[in-house]
N, C-alpha and C positions, 0 to 999 in steps of 0.2 A: 504494500500500500504506500502510495506516495505521501510526502509530507503534507501537501495541500489537501488531499482527501482525508488524511488523519485529522487535520485541523478542522475541516468542515464537519466531519463526523463528531468530533469533540464538541463543537458549537451546538450541533443539533441535539446531542445527548444532554448537554447542559441546559438548553432551553426546554427540552421535554421534562427534565427533572424539576426545573423551576416551576413550570406550569402544573406539574403534579402536586407540588407542595404549596402552591399559592392559594390563598383564600379568595373566593369570589362572592360578590353580592349579586344575586340573580333576581332580576325584576321581571315579573310576568304580568302582562296586562291583556285582557280579552274583553272586548265589548260584544254584547249579545247580538246586535243587529247584523244583518247579512254583509253590509259594507263596513262593519266596525273594525277597529284597530285590533290587531293580534300581535303582541310583541313578546319576545323572550330575549332578555338582554343580560348576558353574563359580564360583569365588570370586575376585573381583578382589583383587590383592595389597594395594591401598590400603585396601580394606574390611577385610581380615584384620588389617592393621597398626592400623587404627582400632579394631577390635573388641578388640584386645589391651589397649587403654587401660582397658577396663571389666572385665577379667579380674582376679581376685584375684592379688596378686603371686606367691604360691607356685605358682599354676597357669601363670604366664607365664614360667617358667624350668624348666630341667632341672638337677636337682642330682645330681651324681655325684662323691662324695668321692674315689673311686679315680682319676678322670680327672686330678687334679692331679699324680699320680705320672708318668703317661704323656704329659702334655701337651707338655713340651719336645721329646721324641722325635717325637711325632706332628706337631708344627709343623715341625720340621726335615725330616721325610720329605715333608710336603706341599709345602714350598718346593722340595725337590730334584726331586719328581715333575714339576714344571712344565718342567724342562729335560731330563728323560729322554726318549729317543726311544721310539717305539712298541715295546712288548715284553710278553710274558707274564711277570708278576711272581711269581705263585703259581699252582700247579696241584696239586690234591690229588684223587686218585682212590682212593676207599676202597670198592670193590665197587659198591654201589648209590648211593653218595653221591659227588658230584663238585662241586668248588669251583674256580673260576678267578677270578683278579684280573688284569686286563689294562689297560695304559696304551695307549689308542688315540686319536691326535690330542690333543685337549685334555681328553679324558675318562678317568676311572677307571671301569672297568666290572667289576662283580662279578656272577658267575653262580653260582647254587647249584642243583643238581639232586639231588633225593632221590626216593624211591619215591612220596612223597605230594605233593610240590610242586616247582614250578619258580620261581625268583626271579631277576629281572634288575634290576640297579641301574646306572644310568649318570649319573654326576655330573661336571660340569666340575671339574678339579683346582683351578682358581682358586676355585671356591665352597668346596671342601673346605678350602683354605688360609685363606680369609677367615673361615670359621666357627671353625676351630681357633685362629686368631690373636685372635679376639674372645672366645673362651671365657675367662672370668675364673676361673681356678683350678678350683674345684669346680662352678661354675655357668655354664650357657649360657642367655642370654636368648633366648626364642623369637623376639622381634622382630628380633634380630640375624640369626638363621638365615633369617627371611623376607626381610630386606633383601638377603641374599646371592643370592636367587633372581632378582634383577632382570635378570641377563644370561643366564639359562637359557632355552632353548627346546627343547621336545620332551619325550618320555617320560622320567621320572626313575626310577620304580619300576613294576615289573610283577610281580605275584605270581599264580600260577595253581596252584590245588589241585584236588582232586577235587570239592570242595564249593563253591568260590568263585573269583572272579577280582577282583583289585584293581589298578587302575592309577592312578598319579599323574603328571600331566604339567603342564608350564608352557608357556603360549603367550602 
């Protein structure tokens, strides 16, 4: 094998190994209509973090002035949730609307059911704690939230309505 082929083969093997170990955020969108959108977009986390370097600073953060008031309590609750055994934390049943928040294993699971949609969110409590601890008063940097996804595997968000379905997963 020539040196050129060996180098090319090494590059291909290295890229395949990187792709196999890389975390991906997968966004799936399907609209119900015949001419509706149907997207399946896998985005490597490293690419998303790199792309954030080229985003205007005000678009690379989430500003919420009211969050500063609730942040100490939210951080404390997130830390405590890590030690709480599995339990239903909140259940609301208001006729056609149902909301439940459950601690199951290492996850905080939020389910919302209305006449028009069904929402399921499953987030590791560790990720919730990391995001809240890195939230700087009124501002959360999107890069920080992306970095917290490194230990997540599986479906994080699933929204199903009459008109569309949206899923976000990390693999």
